[in-house]
C-alpha positions as CSV (number, residue, x, y, z in Angstrom):
1,M,-0.3,-13.9,1.6
2,Q,1.2,-12.8,-1.8
3,C,3.4,-9.8,-2.1
4,L,5.1,-8.3,-5.2
5,T,8.8,-8.0,-4.4
6,T,12.1,-7.0,-6.1
7,R,15.8,-7.5,-5.6
8,L,16.5,-4.0,-7.0
9,D,19.0,-5.5,-9.5
10,G,17.1,-5.2,-12.8
11,T,15.5,-8.6,-12.6
12,P,11.7,-8.7,-13.0
13,P,9.7,-8.5,-9.8
14,V,8.1,-11.7,-8.6
15,L,5.2,-12.7,-6.3
16,T,6.6,-13.9,-2.9
17,E,4.6,-15.7,-0.2
18,R,4.7,-14.0,3.2
19,T,2.9,-14.4,6.5
20,A,-0.3,-12.4,6.7
21,P,-0.3,-9.9,9.6
22,G,-2.3,-10.7,12.8
23,V,-3.8,-8.2,15.2
24,P,-1.1,-5.6,15.8
25,D,0.4,-5.3,19.3
26,A,1.0,-1.6,18.9
27,P,-2.0,0.4,20.2
28,D,-2.1,2.7,17.2
29,A,-1.4,0.2,14.5
30,V,-4.2,-1.3,12.3
31,V,-4.3,-4.0,9.6
32,V,-5.2,-2.7,6.1
33,R,-6.6,-4.9,3.3
34,T,-5.1,-3.7,0.1
35,L,-7.5,-2.8,-2.7
36,R,-5.2,-1.4,-5.4
37,V,-1.6,-0.4,-5.8
38,G,-0.5,2.0,-8.6
39,I,2.7,1.6,-10.6
40,D,4.8,4.6,-11.7
41,G,8.2,5.6,-12.9
42,T,9.7,5.3,-9.4
43,D,8.7,1.7,-9.1
44,H,10.5,1.0,-12.4
45,A,13.6,2.8,-11.1
46,V,13.5,0.7,-7.9
47,V,13.2,-2.5,-9.8
48,A,16.1,-1.5,-12.1
49,G,18.3,-0.7,-9.1
50,A,18.6,3.0,-9.9
51,H,16.9,4.1,-6.8
52,G,16.1,2.8,-3.3
53,H,17.1,-0.2,-1.1
54,P,15.5,-3.0,0.8
55,P,14.9,-3.0,4.6
56,A,18.0,-3.7,6.7
57,G,18.9,-7.3,6.6
58,A,16.6,-8.1,3.7
59,D,17.5,-9.1,0.2
60,R,14.1,-8.2,-1.3
61,L,11.7,-5.2,-1.0
62,V,7.9,-5.2,-1.2
63,L,7.0,-2.8,-3.9
64,G,4.2,-0.3,-4.0
65,H,4.0,3.3,-2.6
66,E,0.7,4.4,-4.3
67,A,-2.0,2.5,-2.6
68,V,-5.6,2.4,-1.3
69,G,-7.0,-0.1,1.2
70,V,-9.6,-0.8,3.8
71,T,-8.9,-1.1,7.6
72,E,-9.7,-4.5,9.1
73,T,-9.0,-3.7,12.7
74,P,-10.8,-1.0,14.8
75,H,-9.2,2.1,16.2
76,P,-10.9,5.0,18.0
77,Q,-9.6,7.4,15.3
78,L,-10.3,5.2,12.4
79,P,-13.3,2.9,12.4
80,E,-13.0,-0.6,11.0
81,G,-13.9,-0.6,7.3
82,S,-12.5,2.9,6.7
83,V,-11.1,3.5,3.2
84,V,-7.6,4.8,3.5
85,A,-4.5,6.0,1.5
86,P,-1.2,5.4,3.2
87,L,1.5,8.1,3.5
88,V,4.8,6.9,2.0
89,R,7.4,8.1,4.5
90,R,8.1,6.8,8.0
91,P,10.5,8.3,10.6
92,R,13.8,6.5,11.2
93,D,14.0,7.5,14.9
94,E,13.0,10.1,17.4
95,A,15.3,12.7,15.8
96,T,13.5,12.6,12.5
97,P,11.8,16.0,11.8
98,A,8.1,16.1,12.5
99,R,7.3,17.1,8.9
100,L,8.5,13.9,7.1
101,D,7.9,15.2,3.6
102,M,10.5,18.0,4.2
103,A,13.0,15.7,6.0
104,P,16.3,14.7,4.4
105,P,16.2,11.2,2.8
106,S,18.7,10.0,5.4
107,A,16.2,10.7,8.2
108,V,13.2,8.7,6.8
109,Y,12.2,5.3,5.3
110,E,10.0,5.3,2.2
111,C,7.6,2.4,1.9
112,G,8.1,0.5,-1.3
113,I,11.2,2.6,-2.2
114,A,13.9,2.8,0.4
115,G,14.3,0.9,3.7
116,A,10.7,-0.1,4.3
117,D,8.4,-2.6,2.6
118,G,5.6,-1.2,0.5
119,F,1.9,-1.9,0.0
120,A,1.9,-4.3,-2.9
121,C,0.7,-7.2,-0.8
122,E,-2.7,-8.5,0.2
123,R,-2.5,-6.8,3.7
124,F,-0.2,-4.5,5.5
125,V,0.1,-3.0,9.0
126,A,0.3,0.8,9.4
127,D,0.1,3.3,12.3
128,V,-3.1,5.4,12.0
129,A,-1.0,8.5,11.9
130,S,0.3,7.3,8.5
131,L,-3.2,6.7,7.0
132,V,-5.5,9.3,5.4
133,A,-9.2,8.4,5.4
134,I,-10.8,9.0,2.0
135,P,-14.4,8.8,0.8
136,P,-15.6,5.3,-0.1
137,T,-16.5,6.8,-3.5
138,L,-12.8,7.0,-4.3
139,A,-12.0,3.5,-3.3
140,E,-11.3,2.3,-6.8
141,V,-9.3,5.3,-7.8
142,G,-7.5,6.1,-4.6
143,V,-4.1,5.1,-6.0
144,L,-4.1,8.5,-7.7
145,I,-4.2,10.3,-4.3
146,E,-0.5,9.9,-3.5
147,P,0.9,11.2,-6.9
148,L,-1.8,13.9,-7.0
149,S,-0.7,15.0,-3.5
150,V,2.9,15.4,-4.9
151,A,1.4,17.8,-7.5
152,H,-0.4,19.8,-4.8
153,K,2.7,20.1,-2.6
154,A,4.7,21.5,-5.6
155,I,2.0,24.1,-6.3
156,D,1.9,25.1,-2.6
157,L,5.7,25.5,-2.5
158,A,5.6,27.6,-5.7
159,V,2.9,29.9,-4.2
160,A,4.8,30.1,-0.9
161,A,7.9,31.3,-2.8
162,R,6.0,34.4,-3.9
163,R,3.9,35.0,-0.8
164,T,5.7,38.4,-0.1
165,V,5.0,39.9,-3.5
166,P,1.9,40.2,-5.8
167,W,2.0,37.2,-8.0
168,E,-0.5,35.4,-10.2
169,P,0.2,32.2,-12.1
170,T,-1.6,33.5,-15.2
171,H,0.0,30.8,-17.4
172,A,1.1,27.5,-15.9
173,V,3.0,24.9,-17.9
174,V,3.6,21.3,-17.0
175,I,6.6,19.6,-18.6
176,G,5.7,15.9,-19.1
177,N,2.5,14.2,-20.1
178,G,3.0,11.0,-18.1
179,S,0.7,10.1,-15.3
180,L,2.3,12.6,-12.9
181,G,2.2,15.4,-15.5
182,L,-1.5,14.7,-16.2
183,L,-2.3,14.9,-12.4
184,C,-0.4,18.2,-12.2
185,T,-2.5,19.4,-15.1
186,L,-5.7,18.4,-13.3
187,A,-4.6,20.2,-10.1
188,L,-3.8,23.3,-12.0
189,V,-6.9,23.4,-14.1
190,L,-9.1,23.1,-10.9
191,D,-7.1,25.7,-9.0
192,P,-8.9,29.0,-9.0
193,R,-5.6,30.9,-8.6
194,V,-4.3,29.6,-11.9
195,G,-5.2,31.0,-15.4
196,R,-4.3,29.2,-18.6
197,V,-2.8,25.7,-18.3
198,S,-0.6,23.9,-20.9
199,C,1.1,20.5,-20.8
200,M,4.1,19.6,-22.8
201,G,5.0,16.2,-24.3
202,R,6.4,14.3,-27.2
203,R,3.4,12.3,-28.4
204,D,1.8,12.2,-31.9
205,R,-1.9,12.5,-32.2
206,P,-4.1,10.6,-31.6
207,D,-2.8,9.8,-28.1
208,P,-4.7,9.1,-24.9
209,T,-2.6,11.6,-22.9
210,V,-3.3,14.4,-25.3
211,T,-7.0,13.5,-25.2
212,V,-6.9,13.8,-21.4
213,I,-5.1,17.2,-21.5
214,E,-7.5,18.7,-23.9
215,R,-10.6,17.3,-22.3
216,L,-9.5,19.0,-19.1
217,G,-9.4,22.3,-21.0
218,A,-5.6,22.6,-21.1
219,S,-3.5,23.1,-24.2
220,Y,-1.1,20.4,-25.5
221,L,2.4,21.6,-26.6
222,D,4.7,19.3,-28.5
223,T,8.3,19.8,-27.3
224,R,9.6,18.7,-30.7
225,T,8.0,21.8,-32.3
226,T,8.0,24.0,-29.2
227,P,11.1,23.3,-27.2
228,V,10.9,24.4,-23.5
229,P,13.2,27.4,-23.8
230,Q,11.1,28.8,-26.6
231,L,8.2,29.4,-24.2
232,A,10.0,32.6,-23.2
233,E,9.3,33.9,-26.7
234,S,5.6,33.1,-26.7
235,A,2.9,35.7,-26.3
236,E,2.3,34.6,-22.7
237,P,5.5,33.1,-21.1
238,P,4.7,30.9,-18.2
239,T,4.7,32.3,-14.7
240,L,4.7,28.8,-13.2
241,V,6.4,25.7,-14.7
242,I,6.2,22.2,-13.1
243,E,8.8,19.8,-14.4
244,A,7.5,16.2,-14.2
245,T,9.8,14.2,-16.4
246,G,13.1,13.6,-14.6
247,H,14.9,14.8,-17.8
248,A,17.8,16.8,-16.3
249,P,18.1,19.5,-19.0
250,H,14.5,20.5,-18.4
251,A,15.5,21.9,-15.0
252,F,17.8,24.5,-16.6
253,E,15.5,25.1,-19.6
254,T,12.8,26.0,-17.1
255,I,14.9,29.0,-16.0
256,T,14.9,30.3,-19.5
257,A,11.3,29.5,-20.2
258,L,9.9,31.4,-17.1
259,A,8.5,34.9,-17.4
260,P,10.1,37.5,-15.1
261,G,9.0,36.8,-11.5
262,G,8.1,33.2,-12.4
263,V,8.6,30.1,-10.4
264,G,9.7,26.6,-11.5
265,A,9.0,23.5,-9.5
266,L,11.1,20.4,-10.2
267,L,9.5,17.0,-9.4
268,G,11.4,14.6,-11.6
269,V,14.4,12.7,-10.1
270,P,17.0,12.2,-12.8
271,T,20.0,9.9,-13.0
272,D,23.4,11.4,-13.3
273,D,23.6,13.5,-16.5
274,V,26.9,15.4,-17.2
275,R,26.5,18.2,-19.7
276,S,28.0,21.6,-20.6
277,L,26.0,24.7,-19.9
278,D,26.3,28.4,-19.6
279,A,26.1,28.7,-15.8
280,G,26.7,32.5,-16.0
281,R,23.7,33.0,-18.2
282,L,21.4,30.8,-16.1
283,H,22.6,32.5,-12.9
284,R,22.0,35.9,-14.4
285,D,18.6,35.0,-15.7
286,L,17.5,33.9,-12.2
287,V,18.8,37.0,-10.5
288,V,17.8,39.7,-13.1
289,G,14.5,38.0,-13.8
290,N,13.6,37.6,-10.1
291,K,12.9,34.0,-10.9
292,A,12.8,31.1,-8.4
293,L,13.5,27.4,-8.9
294,I,12.5,24.9,-6.2
295,G,12.7,21.1,-5.8
296,S,9.9,19.1,-4.2
297,V,9.7,15.4,-3.3
298,N,7.1,13.4,-1.4
299,S,4.1,14.9,0.4
300,G,2.3,15.0,3.7
301,R,-1.2,14.8,5.1
302,A,-2.3,18.3,4.1
303,A,-1.4,17.6,0.5
304,Y,-3.2,14.3,0.6
305,L,-6.3,16.0,1.8
306,Q,-6.0,18.5,-1.0
307,A,-5.7,15.6,-3.4
308,V,-8.8,14.0,-2.1
309,E,-10.8,17.2,-2.8
310,T,-9.3,17.5,-6.2
311,L,-10.0,13.9,-7.2
312,A,-13.5,14.2,-5.9
313,A,-14.1,17.3,-8.0
314,A,-12.5,15.9,-11.1
315,P,-14.6,15.2,-14.2
316,A,-16.4,11.9,-14.0
317,W,-14.4,10.4,-16.9
318,F,-11.0,11.4,-15.6
319,A,-10.1,8.6,-13.2
320,E,-11.1,5.9,-15.7
321,A,-9.1,7.6,-18.4
322,M,-6.0,7.7,-16.1
323,I,-6.2,4.2,-14.7
324,D,-6.4,2.5,-18.1
325,R,-4.9,-0.8,-17.2
326,V,-5.8,-3.0,-14.1
327,V,-4.1,-6.4,-13.5
328,P,-5.1,-8.9,-10.9
329,H,-2.6,-9.4,-8.1
330,T,-2.1,-13.0,-9.2
331,A,-0.5,-11.5,-12.4
332,A,1.1,-8.5,-10.6
333,P,4.5,-8.9,-12.4
334,E,2.8,-8.1,-15.6
335,A,2.2,-4.6,-14.3
336,F,5.8,-3.8,-15.4
337,T,5.2,-4.8,-19.0
338,A,2.9,-2.0,-20.1
339,D,3.4,-0.4,-23.5
340,D,3.9,3.3,-24.2
341,T,0.2,3.9,-24.7
342,T,-0.7,3.0,-21.1
343,I,-1.1,6.0,-18.8
344,K,-1.5,4.3,-15.4
345,T,-1.4,0.6,-14.4
346,A,-3.0,-0.5,-11.1
347,I,-2.7,-3.9,-9.4
348,E,-5.9,-5.0,-7.9
349,F,-5.6,-7.1,-4.7
350,S,-9.2,-7.1,-3.7
351,S,-12.5,-5.3,-4.4
352,Y,-14.3,-2.8,-2.2
353,E,-17.7,-3.5,-0.7
354,E,-19.1,-0.8,1.5
355,R,-20.3,-1.8,4.9
356,R,-24.0,-1.3,5.6
């Protein structure tokens, strides 16, 4: 079978021939036929060598951590033919904390990223505990579930940070109008706890991401004319900010932007970025303003299930607008050559046909 692999050294990924899996020996493992795999910024960072590492003893890593597939072997908990989205993290050993999405990176493997092969191949084997069943109606768009679950976890952590005091996210702002930022915007727009939603970017109109933002009913803010810190001076400073760019200065600008009592959730993973800043002012702003800043990475089953509900409730046009480029697996390396107007590229390994 063909798999999309990388050396994590900046050279382009290539298709590699590997042996297709047979019937698993492990009682809780099943074979999954891959339908689609999504490509995001993390995949590009892995290919560039800025993030991740191959499995022990290997010189290449199978890419792909956003995936949807169909089970090909039966299991009492997951009938053959089930449409599934795989979780990304796997435990390293018995000492790994039960909640993998909150475990330290050294305690887990991340499929397609660090220490474990991903899902960008025609078939893969997974334990049923690491698979989330999704409705067949989401088979073609299931690659959005993993990144959407990351958005849901961030929102849940922000709400948890204020669970002991009255708090309403009357104005939520997403920094970043890439695919993750747009999925955060969707989750916020459909969340009944959230009032007004804005999404910030650096795109000129007309632009497909701006169109998605405004069709969702959110506002688009251009950071070139409204820098993040200036949000604090607006008529309605944000009570919730989700940073989804990986641009390190935005983390500290978020503190300034927040209204008193606000919460900032950081999702982007930056490279090293050494700068001068007024640490005293930022520290004082956090304390005196009763503000909170949290980091969030990965997600678990509960967030996946929330993502399934949100994606099912999304406007009919949304998924097609998001996944605006699909390449066949025979041309999988081309998925890494998209231009700046592409929102989300998916690699199609096979098509879904519902069992009758």
